[in-house]
N, C-alpha and C positions, 0 to 999 in steps of 0.2 A: 503495500501499499504505500501510494506516496505521501509527502506530507501536506496540510493544509494550504489551498492559495489562494488569493484573491485577487480582483482585479475591476478597475470600473467602480463605478456608484451603484450603492448598494442601500437598503432602505436596513433599518437598526435592529430587526429581528425578520427571520423567514415570514411568510406567509401574513406580512401585514401589507397595507394600502401602502403603496408605492407609487406617488405622481409625478407626469413630466410637469415642466412648466406651464404648460397650460392648462394643466387641471385631471387631463386625462391620464387614465392609469398604464403603466407598464405591465406587461403580461410577464406572468410568472412561470419557468418550465423548470420542473425537475427533473434531470436527467441521468440516470441511473441505471445498475445493473441487477439481474436475480428480483425482481420485483421492485421492491420498496426495502430488500433487507441487504442489497450489495452498498459497496460504493457510488457516491452521487456528487452530483455539483447541482448549483442552483443559478439557472441564467435567467436573467430580465433584458425581454424586448421589447423595442417600439413598435413593433406588428403582431398580430396574432399566428404563433406558429404553425398553426394548420392551413392557415389559409390559401389556399393555391388555385389559381388561374386555367391551369392543364393541366393532362398527366396523360400517359401513352408508356404501353411495354416498347423498350429499344431493341432489345436484343437478346438472345438465348445464349446464355455462358457455360452451359453444359460442358465438359472435358472431356477430350477424346483418348482414348488410352491409345499407348505405340503397342499394337498388337504382339506383333514378333515379341519383342521384348519378353514376353510371359513366355516363352517357349523355354527359354533357357535361363535358368537364375545364376546370375554371374555378378559380378563386378565390371562396372559401367564408369566411364572418363567421358566426362560430353565438355569437348572443345569449345568455348562458347565465343572467343576472341574478337571473330568475325561476325558474331550476329549480326544479321540488320538491324540499321536503324529508320527511325521511324515512329509514328504517332506520337503522344502526349503522355506524360508521366503515367496515365491509366490505359489508354490506349496500347499503348506502346509496350504493354507487359506480355513475355511470352511464359508461359507455364512450363517446367521443366519435369517438375513430382509434384505430386500430390496423394492424400488420404481423405478418411473422414474428419481431419482434425487440421490437416494444415495442406497449405500449397506456397512452392517455392517458384518463383519467376523470376525471370530479366527483364531485364529493359535499358533501350538505348533512344528514350526520346529525341524529338529534333524541333515539336510542337509547341506552341505554347496550350495550355487548358482555357478555352475558352466557355468553362461551364464548371459547377464546383461539386464536387464528388463525396458521397455517401455510404461506406460501407456497414449494410446493417446486421451481417454476419457474424463479422469478426475482427479484433483488434489487427491492425496490421502495423506490420515493423519493419521498417526502412532501411536498408543500408546504404548508404552514402559513397558505391567505390569513387566516382569522378564526378566533378560539376559541383558547385554554389548555386545557391539559391535562398529562398522561402519556403518556408510551409508556412501557408494560409492559413486559418483558423476562425470560428466564432469565438474560439476563446482568447486569440492573439494569434499572435507571429512570432513562428522561430527562423531564425539565418544557419542557414547548412552549409557543409563546408565536408571534405572528401573526410573518410571515419566515423561521420556520424551515423549514429541508431536514430532514427526517429520513431517514437511510439505514439500510432494515431486509434485512440479508443474506439472502438464501432459503436457508430451513431455520430460519430462527430463529421461536419460537414467541413471538407476542407478544398485545400487547390494546391499543388506543387508549382512555385514557379522559378524556373533554371535562371539565372543571369546570362545567359551564352556559356558558349564552349560546350565540348564533347560533356553530354552526363550518362552515367553507367550506374542503373541501379539493382540492388538485388532484395527484393520483397518479399517477406514470409509473410503470409495471413492467415491468424489463427480463426477454427472455425466451435463456436461453442464453450468458448471461454475467453480470458482474459491472456496479454503478454504483461509478464508482471515482475516484479522483483522477487528472486524466488526466496521462499518462507526461511530457507536455514540461515540466510542472512540477514533475517531482521529480529527484534525481541516482539515481544508482547506487545507493545504499542506501536508497531511499525517502524522504529529508529532502525538504522542500519548496524549493525554490531561491528568491533574493532577485526575482526576477521574478516569482513566482507571486501569484495576487492575493489570497490568505490563507494566513495562516500557521498551524503546529499549534497553537497558544495558541487561533486559536478554533474550533478542532474541538471539540465538546464529547463526553465520554465516560462513560458510566454510571458513578458513582464511589460507588455504594452498592450492595450486594445485598441484596436484600430475600429470605431463603432460607423456604422452608415445607417444613422437614422431616415433615411430622405424616403418617400414614397415613389412611385413612379418607377416605368421601363420593366423588361422582362430577363429575368434570371434561371437558369435552367440548373436542376441539382438533379445529377445522375443519381440513382440510388440502385445499391447492389444488395438483392434480396432473394436469397435461395441461388437456384440458377438461373437467375432472369436479371436483367438490366432494365430499370424503371425510368422516366422521364417526366419531373416535374416542374411547372414552370409558376414562379412568383413575381408579383407586381411591386416589390421590393427585395432590396440587396439580403442578403444570408446573413450578412455579418451585423445584423442590427442590434448587436447587445449591448446595453449600455453596462451591465456589470454582473461580476458571477461570483461567484464563491466555492471552492469544497474540496473533494479530495479527487475526483476524477476528470481529465485533462491530457493535453496531449504532451509529450515531453521530450528530453534529445538526450544522449551521453554520446561519447565521443570514445570510440574503441582504443583509440590513445591514452584516456585517463584509465583505462581498466590496470589493474595492478594485480600481475598475477604471482601465485603463490610459488614457491618453488624450495627443493630441500636437498638433502644429501643422495636420492635417489629418486627418479624417476617419479614424478604423483603423474595419478590417473586422468583422465578427460575431466570427473565433476570438477576439477580444482578452477577449472575454466570458464565454467557456467557464470551466465551475465543475464539472462533470462528465463523465464519459467512460463510453457504455455501449457493446454489444453493436450495432456499424453506427448509432449514434445518439451526440448529444452534445446538452447540456444546458447554455445559457447563461443570465447574469444580466445584465438591464438596469435600471441603478440610478442613484439621483442622482449627477451628476457634470458635473465641469467639460469644456465643449466645446472644439472645437477653435479654437485662436487665431492661426493665420496671418491677417493681416487681411483674406484674399480669400477665406477658408474658407466654404465650404457646409458647414453642421455638421448637417446630418442625412444619411442613408441616400439614397446614388446607386441609381438602377435597376439592376435585377440582375434575371438567369435564375438561377434553379436547376436546370442544366440536368440534374443529376444526384441531386439533393436534395429532398426535402418540408421547406416549414419550417411551424412552428408557433411561435405568438404566444400566451401568454398573458396577458392584461394586467390587472394588479395595481392598480395605483394611481400618481397624479398625470397628470401632462399630457403625452397622446405628439404631440410634434409634427409626426412624419410623417402621422400618423394622426387627425386629427380626426373628431369623431364617434364615436369608440370607445368606449366605456364599460369600466370596469373590472369583471371576470370576461369578457369576451367573448373567445371564441377567435378568432384567423386561422389559416388556412391556405393559405398560397401555394403549390402542387403544382411539380414539377420541369417543365420544359420550357415555361414561358410567363414572361414580366418581370416584373416590381411591384417597387413603390417610393413616393416620398413623392406621397400625394394633391394634386389640385392647388392651387394658391396655398400650400402646405406650406412648399416651398422658400423663398419670398421671404419667407414670415414669419420663417422661421430664422435670415436673415442677422442679423449683429451681435448675436446670443444668444449668453450666456456659459455658461451650463449651462442643466442639463435637471433636471426634476424626476421623469423618467416613473419606473417600477417595473415590472416586466416579466419573464416567464419565459419562455424561446424552446426548444424541442426541432427539431433536425433530423435528419431522418432520412435514410439510405442506400438505402433500400427505400421504395418508394412506400407511402403511407396507403390504407388502406380507411377512408370513413365508414361510422361504426357507424348500423343504423336508428335505434337511441336518440336521436342527432344530430339528426333530421332536422326535428323540430319547432323547435330554435336557430336554423335555418339562416336568413340572413337575403337573398333572390334578389338583392335589389337592390347588394349589396355588388360585384359582378365591374362593375358599369358606375360606381362610384364614382370612377371616374379621369375621366368625360366634364362632371363639373359645375367 
């Protein structure tokens, strides 16, 4: 759980009359999860939130599996460096892997968003591999730079506004639950504990609320719900919030502010956990000191994910356990079969004191399906790379 935050103008108490200078009332909205039992915020709008001038179904979003991938259970490497550019930060997304809990997509957008977006199904975790810009939301805006994670709670109205230059995104979409700070890093009050790999000061919250109270115009909000995309049109700006407070809002964390835990011997992947989602976790592998036992083997040992699928998105640096893998590649090591360092990697790592690798890992506890759109990136030689 994040700490309490507030922006803009608010009444003295919740559910009291809150009036505009002309004497009319602001419209109060409780924005929360799990009915009225989960985390929430309270927003005060200049216009009535349900008011809509037009609505229609825009698209079917059902995902298609890559059928041949189901024939052989094997490791995969998706080389996405040359993934086509195009679309905006939403329409440019290409789903690579998915299951009932999560989907993992890449995007290289080139077009601006001339509409607003709301994912009503799940929280979004957007990793900025390349590009700078602003995450604009009804809660205020957040600037982003390479290495930032953007956490967007489900139901948030937002748009991404790149500032020019190439943009490359990794998007992890949760379904049926939040993306949150792992519980083992928090005490009973929600405060981050001393062993947590990041601290409250590292979390960036919206600091300035940009309010658009003026009526008139036509604004489109595209709403993802189920496997469909809906279009809603409003005659007022969606960012009409005068003030808000609570515990549910978008936030940012830089992967460069993740402080890894190291030891004398190799630490298991859970020490790299950064976020928790419904039946999945997200880990950050960052430059760090390696194990300092005089006989340590400082890279991962062979291991079998008997009941989980492991996905790694390679961002930058030297991946000591996986030579020949370039940034932007995505590996899938599925349940039930072992994987580990490739030939020569263990010997080459002996005596090293640090690693420069930067990567994002997603471990899921239900099997992943490979999307049809990922077939073009698959390297069929990868399962045999341990023969070299």
